[in-house]
DRENMARBA-606784 format. One record per residue: residue number from 1; residue in three letters; x, y, z of N, C-alpha, C in turn. Coordinates in steps of 0.2 Angstrom, whole numbers, plus 5000, padded with zeros to 4 digits. Layout:
<ketis>
+-----+--------+-------+--------+------+--------+---------+------+-------+--------+------+
: num : residu : neast : nnorth :  nup : caeast : canorth : caup : ceast : cnorth :  cup :
+-----+--------+-------+--------+------+--------+---------+------+-------+--------+------+
: NUM :    ALA :     X :      Y :    Z :      X :       Y :    Z :     X :      Y :    Z :
...
+-----+--------+-------+--------+------+--------+---------+------+-------+--------+------+
</ketis>
This chain:
<ketis>
+-----+--------+-------+--------+------+--------+---------+------+-------+--------+------+
: num : residu : neast : nnorth :  nup : caeast : canorth : caup : ceast : cnorth :  cup :
+-----+--------+-------+--------+------+--------+---------+------+-------+--------+------+
:   1 :    MET :  5004 :   4994 : 5000 :   5000 :    5000 : 5000 :  5004 :   5006 : 5000 :
:   2 :    ALA :  5002 :   5011 : 4997 :   5005 :    5018 : 4997 :  5000 :   5023 : 5000 :
:   3 :    ALA :  5003 :   5029 : 5002 :   4999 :    5034 : 5005 :  5000 :   5041 : 5001 :
:   4 :    VAL :  4994 :   5045 : 5001 :   4995 :    5051 : 4999 :  4992 :   5056 : 5005 :
:   5 :    GLY :  4996 :   5061 : 5006 :   4994 :    5065 : 5011 :  4995 :   5073 : 5010 :
:   6 :    LEU :  4991 :   5077 : 5014 :   4992 :    5084 : 5014 :  4993 :   5086 : 5021 :
:   7 :    VAL :  4997 :   5092 : 5022 :   4998 :    5094 : 5028 :  4997 :   5102 : 5028 :
:   8 :    TYR :  4993 :   5105 : 5032 :   4991 :    5112 : 5032 :  4993 :   5115 : 5039 :
:   9 :    HIS :  4995 :   5121 : 5039 :   4996 :    5125 : 5045 :  4990 :   5125 : 5049 :
:  10 :    GLY :  4992 :   5124 : 5056 :   4986 :    5124 : 5061 :  4988 :   5128 : 5067 :
:  11 :    VAL :  4983 :   5128 : 5072 :   4984 :    5132 : 5078 :  4988 :   5128 : 5083 :
:  12 :    PRO :  4991 :   5131 : 5088 :   4994 :    5127 : 5093 :  4988 :   5123 : 5097 :
:  13 :    GLY :  4991 :   5118 : 5101 :   4986 :    5114 : 5104 :  4982 :   5118 : 5110 :
:  14 :    SER :  4985 :   5123 : 5112 :   4982 :    5127 : 5118 :  4977 :   5132 : 5115 :
:  15 :    HIS :  4977 :   5133 : 5109 :   4972 :    5138 : 5106 :  4965 :   5136 : 5106 :
:  16 :    GLU :  4961 :   5141 : 5107 :   4953 :    5140 : 5107 :  4951 :   5136 : 5101 :
:  17 :    ASP :  4954 :   5137 : 5095 :   4952 :    5134 : 5089 :  4954 :   5127 : 5088 :
:  18 :    PHE :  4958 :   5125 : 5092 :   4961 :    5118 : 5091 :  4955 :   5113 : 5091 :
:  19 :    VAL :  4950 :   5113 : 5095 :   4945 :    5109 : 5095 :  4941 :   5109 : 5088 :
:  20 :    ALA :  4941 :   5115 : 5085 :   4938 :    5115 : 5078 :  4942 :   5111 : 5073 :
:  21 :    GLN :  4949 :   5111 : 5074 :   4953 :    5107 : 5070 :  4952 :   5100 : 5071 :
:  22 :    GLU :  4951 :   5098 : 5077 :   4950 :    5091 : 5078 :  4943 :   5089 : 5075 :
:  23 :    ALA :  4938 :   5093 : 5076 :   4931 :    5092 : 5073 :  4932 :   5092 : 5065 :
:  24 :    LEU :  4936 :   5096 : 5062 :   4937 :    5096 : 5055 :  4940 :   5089 : 5052 :
:  25 :    ALA :  4945 :   5087 : 5056 :   4948 :    5081 : 5054 :  4943 :   5075 : 5054 :
:  26 :    HIS :  4939 :   5075 : 5060 :   4934 :    5070 : 5061 :  4929 :   5070 : 5055 :
:  27 :    LEU :  4926 :   5076 : 5053 :   4921 :    5077 : 5048 :  4924 :   5075 : 5041 :
:  28 :    LEU :  4930 :   5076 : 5040 :   4933 :    5074 : 5034 :  4934 :   5066 : 5033 :
:  29 :    THR :  4936 :   5063 : 5039 :   4939 :    5056 : 5038 :  4934 :   5051 : 5041 :
:  30 :    ASN :  4929 :   5053 : 5045 :   4925 :    5048 : 5048 :  4922 :   5043 : 5044 :
:  31 :    ASN :  4922 :   5037 : 5046 :   4919 :    5031 : 5042 :  4912 :   5030 : 5045 :
:  32 :    PRO :  4906 :   5031 : 5042 :   4905 :    5031 : 5034 :  4903 :   5038 : 5032 :
:  33 :    SER :  4903 :   5043 : 5036 :   4900 :    5050 : 5034 :  4905 :   5055 : 5032 :
:  34 :    GLY :  4911 :   5054 : 5033 :   4916 :    5059 : 5032 :  4917 :   5061 : 5024 :
:  35 :    ARG :  4918 :   5067 : 5023 :   4918 :    5070 : 5016 :  4924 :   5066 : 5012 :
:  36 :    LEU :  4929 :   5066 : 5015 :   4935 :    5062 : 5011 :  4933 :   5055 : 5011 :
:  37 :    TYR :  4930 :   5052 : 5016 :   4929 :    5045 : 5016 :  4924 :   5044 : 5010 :
:  38 :    LYS :  4919 :   5048 : 5009 :   4914 :    5047 : 5004 :  4917 :   5048 : 4997 :
:  39 :    ALA :  4921 :   5053 : 4996 :   4924 :    5055 : 4990 :  4929 :   5050 : 4988 :
:  40 :    LEU :  4933 :   5047 : 4992 :   4939 :    5042 : 4991 :  4937 :   5035 : 4992 :
:  41 :    VAL :  4935 :   5033 : 4998 :   4934 :    5026 : 5000 :  4928 :   5023 : 4997 :
:  42 :    GLU :  4922 :   5027 : 4997 :   4916 :    5024 : 4994 :  4917 :   5023 : 4987 :
:  43 :    LYS :  4921 :   5028 : 4984 :   4921 :    5027 : 4976 :  4927 :   5022 : 4974 :
:  44 :    GLY :  4930 :   5019 : 4979 :   4935 :    5014 : 4977 :  4942 :   5017 : 4976 :
:  45 :    LEU :  4943 :   5024 : 4977 :   4950 :    5027 : 4975 :  4955 :   5025 : 4980 :
:  46 :    ALA :  4953 :   5025 : 4987 :   4957 :    5024 : 4992 :  4954 :   5018 : 4997 :
:  47 :    ALA :  4959 :   5015 : 5000 :   4957 :    5009 : 5005 :  4955 :   5012 : 5012 :
:  48 :    GLU :  4957 :   5018 : 5014 :   4956 :    5021 : 5020 :  4958 :   5028 : 5020 :
:  49 :    VAL :  4955 :   5032 : 5024 :   4957 :    5039 : 5025 :  4958 :   5041 : 5033 :
:  50 :    PHE :  4962 :   5045 : 5034 :   4963 :    5046 : 5042 :  4967 :   5053 : 5042 :
:  51 :    GLY :  4966 :   5056 : 5048 :   4969 :    5063 : 5049 :  4969 :   5065 : 5056 :
:  52 :    TRP :  4973 :   5070 : 5058 :   4973 :    5073 : 5065 :  4976 :   5079 : 5065 :
:  53 :    PRO :  4975 :   5084 : 5070 :   4979 :    5090 : 5071 :  4984 :   5088 : 5076 :
:  54 :    SER :  4990 :   5091 : 5075 :   4995 :    5090 : 5080 :  4995 :   5096 : 5086 :
:  55 :    PRO :  4994 :   5093 : 5092 :   4993 :    5098 : 5097 :  5000 :   5101 : 5100 :
:  56 :    TRP :  5004 :   5104 : 5096 :   5010 :    5107 : 5098 :  5009 :   5113 : 5102 :
:  57 :    ALA :  5014 :   5115 : 5105 :   5014 :    5121 : 5109 :  5015 :   5127 : 5104 :
:  58 :    GLU :  5018 :   5127 : 5099 :   5019 :    5132 : 5094 :  5014 :   5130 : 5088 :
:  59 :    PRO :  5012 :   5135 : 5084 :   5008 :    5133 : 5079 :  5009 :   5127 : 5075 :
:  60 :    GLY :  5004 :   5123 : 5075 :   5005 :    5116 : 5072 :  5003 :   5115 : 5065 :
:  61 :    VAL :  5001 :   5109 : 5064 :   4998 :    5107 : 5057 :  4992 :   5102 : 5058 :
:  62 :    ILE :  4988 :   5102 : 5053 :   4983 :    5097 : 5053 :  4985 :   5092 : 5047 :
:  63 :    GLU :  4985 :   5086 : 5048 :   4987 :    5081 : 5043 :  4981 :   5077 : 5040 :
:  64 :    LEU :  4981 :   5075 : 5034 :   4976 :    5071 : 5031 :  4979 :   5066 : 5026 :
:  65 :    TYR :  4977 :   5060 : 5027 :   4980 :    5055 : 5023 :  4975 :   5050 : 5020 :
:  66 :    ALA :  4977 :   5047 : 5014 :   4973 :    5042 : 5011 :  4978 :   5036 : 5009 :
:  67 :    LYS :  4976 :   5030 : 5011 :   4980 :    5024 : 5009 :  4977 :   5022 : 5003 :
:  68 :    VAL :  4982 :   5020 : 4998 :   4980 :    5018 : 4991 :  4982 :   5011 : 4990 :
:  69 :    ARG :  4978 :   5007 : 4988 :   4980 :    5000 : 4987 :  4985 :   4999 : 4981 :
:  70 :    GLN :  4989 :   4994 : 4982 :   4994 :    4992 : 4977 :  4991 :   4992 : 4970 :
:  71 :    GLY :  4994 :   4996 : 4965 :   4991 :    4996 : 4958 :  4986 :   5001 : 4957 :
:  72 :    ASP :  4983 :   5004 : 4962 :   4979 :    5010 : 4961 :  4982 :   5016 : 4960 :
:  73 :    SER :  4979 :   5021 : 4957 :   4982 :    5027 : 4955 :  4983 :   5032 : 4961 :
:  74 :    LEU :  4989 :   5034 : 4963 :   4991 :    5039 : 4968 :  4988 :   5046 : 4965 :
:  75 :    GLU :  4989 :   5047 : 4959 :   4988 :    5054 : 4955 :  4980 :   5055 : 4956 :
:  76 :    LYS :  4976 :   5050 : 4955 :   4969 :    5051 : 4955 :  4967 :   5053 : 4962 :
:  77 :    VAL :  4970 :   5050 : 4967 :   4968 :    5052 : 4974 :  4971 :   5059 : 4976 :
+-----+--------+-------+--------+------+--------+---------+------+-------+--------+------+
</ketis>
């Protein structure tokens, strides 16, 4: 399996908006209702999607990934 990922700038773990980042990761990757889940897993482009925000002391990141089956197109994902 291979993976495709995106990393975006985020807020520090102590910031009041950190909970919103956690909610965003959940809304995108949740099985079966997440938007990335529906767009990638349900359509057979990816085997799995997952993501999380990093609760660092300094401004962090939010990471989103999709696992792609052997032989499937990374470019499509």
